[in-house]
C-alpha positions in Angstrom: 0.0 0.0 0.0 1.5 3.3 -1.1 1.8 6.2 1.3 -1.4 8.3 1.4 0.3 11.6 0.5 -2.9 13.6 -0.1 -4.3 12.5 3.2 -1.1 13.4 5.0 -1.0 16.9 3.4 -4.4 17.7 4.8 -4.0 15.7 8.1 -0.8 17.4 9.1 -2.3 20.9 9.6 -5.4 19.3 11.2 -3.2 17.5 13.8 -1.2 20.7 14.1 -4.3 22.6 15.0 -5.2 20.1 17.8 -1.6 20.2 19.1 -1.4 24.0 19.0 -4.8 24.4 20.8 -3.4 22.0 23.5 -0.4 24.1 24.3 -0.6 25.5 27.9 -2.1 29.0 28.1 1.1 30.6 29.3 3.2 29.2 26.5 2.0 31.5 23.8 5.4 31.7 22.0 5.6 27.9 21.9 2.1 27.8 20.2 3.3 30.3 17.6 6.4 28.4 16.8 4.5 25.1 16.6 2.0 26.6 14.2 4.8 28.0 12.0 6.7 24.7 12.0 3.5 22.8 11.1 2.7 25.2 8.2 6.3 24.8 6.9 6.0 21.0 7.1 2.7 21.2 5.2 4.4 23.3 2.6 7.1 20.6 2.3 4.4 17.9 1.7 2.7 20.2 -0.9 6.1 20.4 -2.7 6.3 16.6 -2.7 2.8 16.5 -4.2 3.9 18.9 -6.9 7.1 17.0 -7.7 5.3 13.6 -7.9 2.5 15.0 -10.1 3.0 14.3 -13.8 1.2 16.9 -16.0 1.2 14.5 -18.9 0.0 11.5 -16.8 -3.5 10.5 -15.8 -6.1 13.2 -15.1 -6.3 12.4 -11.4 -3.2 11.3 -9.7 -2.0 10.2 -6.2 -5.5 8.9 -5.8 -7.0 7.3 -2.6 -10.3 5.5 -2.3 -11.8 3.9 0.7 -15.4 3.3 1.9 -16.5 5.8 4.4 -20.2 5.4 4.8 -21.0 2.3 2.7 -24.8 2.4 3.4 -25.0 5.8 1.8 -22.5 5.2 -1.0 -20.0 7.7 0.3 -16.4 6.9 -0.4 -13.3 8.7 0.9 -12.0 9.6 -2.5 -9.1 11.9 -3.2 -7.2 12.8 -6.3 -5.5 15.9 -7.8 -5.3 17.3 -11.3 -3.1 20.2 -12.4 -5.6 22.8 -11.2 -5.9 21.3 -7.7 -2.1 20.9 -7.4 -1.6 24.6 -8.2 -4.1 25.7 -5.6 -2.8 23.3 -2.9 0.6 24.8 -3.6 -0.8 28.3 -3.2 -2.5 27.4 0.1 0.5 25.8 1.6 2.8 28.6 0.4 0.7 31.4 2.0 0.2 29.8 5.4 3.7 30.3 6.8 3.5 34.0 5.8 0.0 34.3 7.3 1.3 32.8 10.6 4.3 35.1 10.7 2.3 38.2 9.8 -0.2 37.4 12.6 2.6 36.7 15.2 1.2 39.4 17.6 -2.4 39.7 16.4 -3.8 37.5 19.1 -1.6 38.6 22.0 -3.7 39.5 25.1 -5.1 43.0 25.2 -4.4 44.5 28.6 -6.7 47.6 28.3 -10.5 47.6 28.0 -13.1 45.4 29.3 -12.6 42.6 26.7 -9.6 40.4 26.2 -8.6 38.5 23.1 -9.1 34.8 22.9 -6.1 32.7 23.7 -3.2 33.0 21.3 -3.3 29.2 20.9 -6.8 29.3 19.6 -6.0 31.9 16.9 -3.2 29.8 15.3 -5.1 26.5 15.8 -8.1 27.9 13.9 -5.8 29.1 11.0 -4.3 25.6 10.7 -7.8 24.0 10.8 -8.8 26.2 7.9 -5.7 25.2 6.0 -6.6 21.5 6.5 -10.1 21.9 5.3 -9.2 24.0 2.2 -6.6 21.5 1.1 -8.9 18.5 1.4 -11.5 20.4 -0.5 -9.1 20.7 -3.4 -8.3 17.0 -3.1 -11.8 15.5 -2.8 -13.3 13.7 -5.8 -16.3 12.5 -3.9 -19.0 15.2 -4.0 -20.2 14.4 -0.5 -16.7 14.5 1.0 -16.1 17.8 -0.7 -19.4 19.2 0.6 -18.6 18.2 4.2 -15.3 20.2 4.2 -16.7 23.0 2.0 -19.1 23.7 4.9 -17.0 22.8 7.8 -14.4 25.5 7.1 -17.1 28.1 7.9 -16.8 27.2 11.6 -13.1 28.2 12.2 -13.5 31.2 9.8 -16.5 32.4 11.9 -14.5 32.4 15.1 -11.5 34.0 13.3 -13.6 36.9 12.1 -15.8 37.4 15.2 -13.2 36.6 17.9 -10.0 38.0 16.6 -10.9 41.2 14.8 -8.9 44.2 13.8 -7.7 46.3 16.8 -7.5 49.5 14.6 -11.0 50.8 15.4 -11.9 54.4 16.2 -15.2 53.7 17.9 -14.0 51.9 21.0 -13.9 48.2 21.9 -17.6 47.7 22.5 -18.5 49.1 19.0 -15.7 47.1 17.5 -17.0 43.9 19.1 -20.5 44.6 17.7 -19.2 45.2 14.2 -17.0 42.1 14.3 -20.0 40.0 15.4 -22.1 41.5 12.6 -19.4 40.7 10.0 -19.0 37.1 11.3 -22.7 36.4 11.4 -23.2 37.8 7.9 -20.3 35.7 6.6 -21.8 32.6 8.2 -25.4 33.2 7.1 -24.5 33.9 3.4 -22.3 30.8 3.2 -24.7 28.6 5.1 -27.6 29.6 2.8 -25.5 28.7 -0.2 -24.4 25.4 1.5 -28.0 24.4 2.3 -29.0 24.9 -1.3 -26.0 22.9 -2.5 -26.9 20.1 0.0 -30.3 19.7 -1.7 -28.5 19.6 -5.1 -26.0 17.0 -3.8 -28.9 14.8 -2.6 -30.6 15.3 -6.0 -27.4 14.3 -7.8 -27.2 11.1 -5.8 -30.8 10.2 -6.6 -30.2 10.7 -10.3 -26.7 9.2 -10.6 -26.7 6.7 -7.8 -23.2 7.8 -6.8 -21.3 10.6 -5.2 -18.0 9.8 -7.1 -17.1 12.6 -9.5 -15.1 10.3 -11.7 -17.8 7.6 -11.9 -20.5 10.2 -12.8 -18.4 11.9 -15.4 -17.5 8.6 -16.9 -21.1 7.4 -16.9 -22.2 10.6 -18.7 -19.4 10.2 -21.2 -20.3 6.6 -22.2 -24.0 7.2 -22.2 -24.9 5.0 -19.3 -26.2 8.0 -17.3 -28.5 10.7 -18.8 -30.1 13.6 -17.1 -33.3 15.4 -18.1 -32.5 18.9 -19.2 -34.6 20.5 -16.5 -33.0 18.2 -13.8 -29.5 19.0 -14.9 -30.2 22.8 -14.9 -31.7 22.8 -11.4 -28.8 20.7 -10.0 -26.3 23.0 -11.7 -28.0 26.1 -10.2 -27.8 24.5 -6.7 -24.1 23.9 -7.0 -23.3 27.2 -8.7 -25.2 29.3 -6.1 -23.1 28.0 -3.3 -19.9 28.5 -5.2 -20.9 32.0 -6.3 -21.4 33.0 -2.6 -18.0 31.6 -1.7 -16.3 33.2 -4.8 -17.9 35.9 -4.2 -19.8 36.9 -7.3 -22.2 39.9 -7.6 -24.9 40.2 -6.1 -23.8 37.6 -3.5 -20.7 39.4 -2.5 -21.8 41.8 0.3 -20.4 39.7 3.1 -16.8 40.1 1.9 -16.1 43.8 2.6 -17.5 43.5 6.1 -15.5 40.3 6.8 -12.2 41.7 5.5 -12.7 45.1 7.2 -13.2 43.6 10.7 -10.6 40.8 10.4 -6.9 41.1 11.1 -4.8 41.4 8.0 -3.7 37.8 8.0 -7.2 36.5 8.4 -8.4 38.9 5.6 -5.7 37.2 3.4 -6.9 33.8 4.5 -10.4 34.8 3.4 -9.8 36.2 0.0 -6.5 34.5 -1.1 -7.3 31.0 0.2 -10.9 30.3 1.2 -12.7 32.1 -1.6 -10.6 30.2 -4.2 -12.5 27.0 -3.2 -15.6 28.6 -4.9 -14.0 29.3 -8.2 -12.1 26.0 -8.2 -15.3 24.1 -7.6 -16.9 25.8 -10.6 -14.2 24.2 -12.7 -14.2 20.8 -11.0 -17.9 20.2 -10.3 -20.1 22.6 -12.3 -18.4 22.1 -15.7 -17.7 18.4 -15.3 -21.0 17.2 -13.7 -23.3 19.5 -15.7 -21.7 20.4 -19.0 -24.9 21.2 -20.9 -26.4 23.3 -18.1 -23.0 25.1 -17.8 -23.3 26.2 -21.4 -26.9 27.1 -21.0 -26.1 29.4 -18.0 -23.0 30.9 -19.6 -24.5 34.2 -21.0 -26.1 35.1 -17.6 -23.0 34.2 -15.6 -20.8 36.2 -17.9 -23.0 39.3 -17.4 -22.8 38.7 -13.6 -19.0 38.4 -13.9 -18.9 41.6 -15.9 -20.9 43.5 -13.3 -18.6 42.2 -10.6 -15.6 43.5 -12.5 -16.9 47.0 -13.0 -19.0 47.3 -9.9 -16.2 46.1 -7.6 -13.7 48.4 -9.2 -16.0 51.5 -9.1 -16.7 50.9 -5.4 -12.9 50.4 -4.7 -12.3 53.9 -6.2 -14.6 55.5 -3.6 -13.5 53.7 -0.5 -12.0 55.6 2.5 -11.0 52.4 4.4 -7.9 50.6 3.1 -9.2 47.1 3.8 -12.6 47.7 2.2 -10.7 49.0 -0.9 -8.8 45.7 -1.2 -12.0 43.8 -0.6 -13.9 45.5 -3.5 -10.8 45.2 -5.7 -10.9 41.4 -4.9 -14.6 41.3 -6.0 -13.5 42.8 -9.3 -10.7 40.3 -9.7 -13.0 37.4 -8.9 -15.2 38.6 -11.7 -12.3 38.2 -14.1 -11.8 34.6 -12.8 -15.4 33.6 -13.2 -15.4 35.3 -16.7 -12.4 33.3 -17.7 -14.0 30.0 -16.5 -17.2 30.5 -18.4 -15.7 32.0 -21.5 -15.3 28.3 -22.4 -11.9 28.7 -24.1 -8.6 27.2 -23.2 -7.0 30.6 -22.8 -9.8 31.8 -20.6 -9.8 28.8 -18.3 -6.0 28.7 -18.1 -5.9 32.4 -17.3 -8.6 31.9 -14.7 -6.6 29.2 -12.9 -3.4 31.3 -13.1 -5.5 34.3 -11.8 -6.5 32.3 -8.7 -2.8 31.7 -7.9 -1.5 35.1 -8.9 -4.4 36.9 -7.1 -3.6 35.0 -4.0 0.0 36.1 -4.0 -0.6 39.7 -5.0 -3.5 40.2 -2.5 -1.4 38.6 0.2 1.5 41.0 -0.5 -0.7 44.1 -0.6 -3.0 43.2 2.4 -0.2 42.1 4.7 1.8 45.3 4.1 -1.4 47.3 4.6 -1.8 45.4 7.9 1.7 46.4 9.0 0.9 50.0 8.1 -2.4 49.9 9.9 -0.9 48.4 13.1 1.6 51.2 13.2 -0.9 54.1 12.9 -3.9 52.4 14.5 -6.3 53.5 11.7 -7.7 51.9 8.6 -8.7 55.3 7.1 -6.8 56.4 4.0 -7.1 60.1 5.1 -5.1 59.4 8.3 -1.9 58.8 6.3 0.4 60.8 4.1 4.2 61.0 3.4 4.9 57.5 4.7 7.5 56.8 2.0 9.7 59.5 3.5 9.8 57.9 7.0 9.4 54.2 6.0 10.7 53.7 2.5 10.8 49.9 2.6 7.2 49.7 3.7 6.2 52.2 1.0 8.2 50.3 -1.7 6.7 46.9 -0.9 3.2 48.5 -0.7 3.8 50.0 -4.2 4.8 46.6 -5.7 1.8 44.9 -4.1 -0.4 47.6 -5.6 1.2 47.5 -9.0 0.6 43.7 -9.0 -3.0 44.3 -8.1 -3.5 46.5 -11.2 -1.8 43.8 -13.3 1.3 45.8 -14.3 3.2 43.9 -17.1 6.2 42.1 -15.6 4.2 41.0 -12.5 2.4 37.8 -12.2 -1.3 38.9 -12.4 -0.7 40.5 -15.8 -0.3 37.2 -17.5 -3.5 35.7 -16.1 -5.6 38.8 -16.7 -4.3 39.0 -20.3 -5.2 35.3 -21.0 -8.7 35.8 -19.5 -9.3 38.8 -21.7 -8.0 37.2 -24.8 -9.9 34.0 -24.1 -13.1 35.9 -23.5 -12.7 38.2 -26.5 -12.2 35.3 -28.9 -15.7 34.0 -28.1 -17.6 37.0 -26.6 -15.9 40.2 -28.0 -18.4 42.6 -26.4 -17.9 41.2 -23.0 -14.1 41.2 -23.4 -14.1 44.9 -24.5 -16.3 46.1 -21.6 -14.2 44.1 -19.1 -11.2 46.2 -19.9 -12.8 49.0 -18.0 -11.9 47.1 -14.9 -8.2 47.5 -15.8 -8.5 51.3 -16.1 -10.3 51.5 -12.8 -7.8 49.2 -11.1 -5.0 51.6 -12.1 -7.1 54.5 -10.7 -7.9 53.1 -7.2 -4.4 51.6 -6.7 -2.4 54.7 -7.7 -4.8 57.0 -5.8 -4.4 54.8 -2.7 -0.6 55.0 -2.9 -0.6 58.7 -3.6 -2.8 59.5 -0.6 -1.0 57.3 1.9 2.6 57.3 0.8 3.3 60.6 -0.9 2.9 64.3 0.0 3.8 66.0 3.2 4.5 63.8 6.2 1.6 63.9 8.6 2.6 64.4 12.3 0.9 61.1 13.3 3.2 59.1 11.0 6.4 61.1 11.4 7.8 58.6 13.9 6.5 55.5 12.0 9.1 52.7 12.0 10.0 50.9 8.8 9.5 47.2 8.3 11.1 44.9 10.8 13.0 41.7 10.0 10.0 39.5 10.6 7.8 41.6 8.4 10.4 41.7 5.6 10.6 37.9 5.7 6.8 37.9 5.2 6.7 40.2 2.2 10.0 39.7 0.3 9.3 36.1 -0.9 5.9 37.1 -2.1 7.4 40.0 -4.2 10.0 37.6 -5.6 7.3 35.2 -6.7 5.3 38.0 -8.3 8.3 39.0 -10.4 9.3 35.4 -11.2 5.8 34.3 -12.3 5.4 37.6 -14.2 8.5 37.0 -16.2 8.4 33.2 -16.5 4.9 31.7 -15.9 5.7 28.5 -17.9 6.2 26.2 -14.8 2.7 27.0 -13.7 1.1 26.9 -17.2 2.7 23.5 -17.9 0.9 22.1 -14.8 -2.5 23.7 -15.4 -3.0 23.4 -19.2 -3.5 19.7 -19.5 -6.3 19.8 -16.9 -7.9 22.7 -18.6 -7.9 20.9 -21.9 -9.6 17.9 -20.3 -12.2 20.2 -18.7 -12.9 21.7 -22.2 -13.4 18.2 -23.5 -15.9 17.5 -20.7 -18.1 20.4 -21.9 -17.5 19.5 -25.5 -16.1 22.9 -26.4 -13.4 23.9 -28.8 -11.6 27.2 -29.1 -13.0 29.5 -31.8 -10.9 29.7 -34.9 -9.2 33.0 -35.5 -10.8 35.3 -38.0 -7.5 35.6 -39.8 -5.2 32.6 -40.1 -1.6 33.1 -39.4 0.7 33.1 -42.4 2.7 29.9 -42.8 
C-alpha cells in the first residue's frame, strides 16, 4: 500500500491545529512556533505532491479511495489534477506568511473590558482552515467535498468574530459589535449557499446513484447516465449558487467587505486569497464536469454577472475611505475576471482563470499584509489618516507599491499574464464582454495609484512622522511574495505546464473547442 500523500497533506495541519490548541495557556510563544513549523512542514508535503505530479499523466493522480459510509454510497476519494495541485501549492505557500504576519495579532489585550481569545486558539483555527481547504481541493467524492466546504465556515466564523482588527476608532464595544455582525453575515450567506447545495447533492445522488465525481463523469461520457434537461439545470444552479457565494460573485458578494474590514490582515488574506478560491475552483471541477450542458446554458447570464462584478467592484474600490474595504472591493472585481475566464469556455480563458486564482492569492497577500503592517503602526484603517509614509518608512512604502502594481496587473508582474489570458480567451468568443471588461483594468489603475498617492506621498503627517520601517519578521513575510510576483510575471511556464492539460480535459468534458481565429496566421 502506497503512502497516502494527499491525506497526509491535509491531516498534518489538522493535527497541528489540535496540538497548537493543547499548548498550555502561558506558552504563547511555543504555540506560535509550533503553528509555524506545522505550516512549513505542510508546505514541504505540498512540494512533494507537486514533484510527484505528472502533468502528462492520468487526469487524477495520487488517488486514494476507501469506503467511508457504505450504506449511503460515500467513499473517501481523493485525487488531484493540475488545477488542484496549483491551488494546494498556493494554500500551503501562503500559510507560513499568514502565521508570521499574525505573530502578535492574538496577543492579550491589557486595556479595556474585553480580552482576546487565547493565542493558541488563533493559530489553531488558522491551521484548521488550511486542512479543510486542502482536502476540499483534493476531494473527488461530492459528499466529502461538501462536508469540508461547509466545515471550514466554523473556524472562519471564530477568526472573524473573535480575533478582529484592533484598529477601530469607535471603541472596543462598538468594534466587538461590528465584528460579530461581520462574522454572522459571513456565516449566514455561506450557510444559505451550502444548504441549497446540499439539496442539489442529494438530488445528484438520486439521479446518478453515486457521489463519485469520476464515476458520474465517466457514466455521462459513455451514455450509461443521462439527465433530463430541467433536472441538470436545477442541479447546476444548486451547486453554482453555493460557489458564487463563496467566490464571491455579484450580487452575493456583500459579506466580503464586512468580513475583511473587521478581520486582522492575515485573516483577511486567509479569506480572499485562500478560502474564496474554493468557490471558483469548484466551478471548474464540479459545475463544468458534472453539468456540461447546463453550464453552457447558463454561460450568458454568468458572464453578465461576472462583468458586473468586475466594473462594480472596481468602481466601489475607487470611492473607499477604508484601506481594507478598498482591497475587498478590488478582490470582488478580480473574482469577476476569474469567473469570466472560467465560463468563456476557451482554453486561454480557463488557463488564465486558474493562473489568476494563484496570482491573485500572491498579490493580494502581499498588498494586504503590508497594509496590515501599516495599519498596526498608525492604529487606523482610514486612508485620510496617512500621508508621506514613503519619507519615513521607504521599505514599507516600496513593498506597498509593488503589491499595488501587481493588483493593477502591471506587465512584468504575475497577475498581468493571467488577466491577459482571461481577456484574450473571452474576447475570442464574446468580444463585447471582453471589451467592456477592460474598463476594470483602467479603474484598477485609478484606485491603486490614488491609494498609494494619498497614503505614501505628499507632506509627512505628524501622526506618521515617527513611524518605524518594516522589521526583519515583516520583511521575511513580504520579500518572498514579491520575488514570486516578479518570477511568475516574467516566467509563468512552470505554472502553465501544470495547469494546461487539466484545462484541456475540462474543455473536453463540456465539448467545447476554441474558436478559430478570424484571420489565419501566415505559414
